[in-house]
C-alpha positions, 0 to 999 in steps of 0.5 A: 480174351488175353492170357497173361500166363500159361497154365502150370500143370501136372500130367497126373492131374485132370485139372490145370491150375490157372494163374492170373488168367481170370479163369476158374473152369477146368480144361476139357481137353489136354494134348501132350507129347513127351511131357510137353503141352501142345494145346489146351482148349477150355470148355464152351462158354454159356454164351456159345464162345470158346474159352481160349487156347494155351500154347506151351510147346517148346518145340521149334516147329509150331504145330497146327491146332485143330478145332480152334475158333478165333474170336477177333476183338470188337474193333476187328469185327467192325473193320471186317464189316467194312471189307468190300465184297464187290469186285470193283471196290479196292480192298486196300483203301483205308482212311482215303477220302474221295477229296484226296483221290480227286486232288491226286488226279488233278495233280497228275494232270498238272505234272503231265501238262508241265511236262508237255510244255517242257517237251515243246521247249525241247523241240524248239531249241533242238531245231537246226535254226535255233541250235541251242543244244544245252537248252534242248537237253535241259528242257528234255530232262525237265520234261522227263522229270515231270512225267516221273512225278506224274508216275509217282502220283499214279503209283500212290493213287493205286497204292491207297486204293484210288482210281487214276483218271487222266484228264485232257491237256491243252496244246502247248506253245510251239514258238518261244521267241520274244521280241524284247527278251529273246527265246532263251530268257523268255523260255527260262522265265516261263519255266520258272513260272511253271515251277512256282505254279506247280509248287503252289498246287503241291502246297494246296494238296499238302494243306488239304491232306492236313485238313482231312487228317491224312497223315500219310498223304501229307508225308508223301507230298513232303518227302517226294515233292516239296523239297525238290520244288524249292531247289528247282525254283532256286536253280531257275531263278539263278538261270534267269538272273544270269540270262538277264545279265548276258543279254542276247546273242553271244551271251546266250550261246556262251550260257548254252555251252555252260548249261551243256557242261553242267548237264554232262557233269551232273 
């Protein structure tokens, strides 16, 4: 029951005149001090409920009202019945389907798998007989970035009340030299393909979130991932085009120096 206006009263009267509150019964108790009402409790209804409480104190500090029963709205009662009581169930989970939970775990695996491949690329280009430090630095940073993406998804999974389930990953390649393209161009084309695949997985995740009307998940994917994926694809596409122009040999070394300079300046 909502009270639109507080009661007007006179300390000498045993009744309160209620204005626009839909009540016609007198108050059963009145507590006041220094001429100010602290609380008024209306008598018990016929169905056993408590009538209501009016707080009309002008004091800065709120005073506790004893012997007052809070009657939640019917909607709150329904939600209260849904609160889990077993320790294994999440209390934070709300409007989060099992389909979303599974999709998030799959995307975590995608991010970790891409990071795994990038880390293998870093190890290859950091070899003493390859010695392309710019490529090594670029793929190392890319590996860290993908692991950070996986971490964001794990944090989100826990925030929504899901359970993180890490999956197995395939062993990546350890050799990236290519007879026709060379190692630098081949590795960069592979990285571009991985980013496009990752972007496709994220778009599918976003589509699924819209289908189940999970607005929060859709917004999370848009805000944290999609824009960054488009920018990564554009940057890698430019790198591939430049490497195709310079060819193998000295051109790759020059590109590696440029890559090192850009990474240090970033």
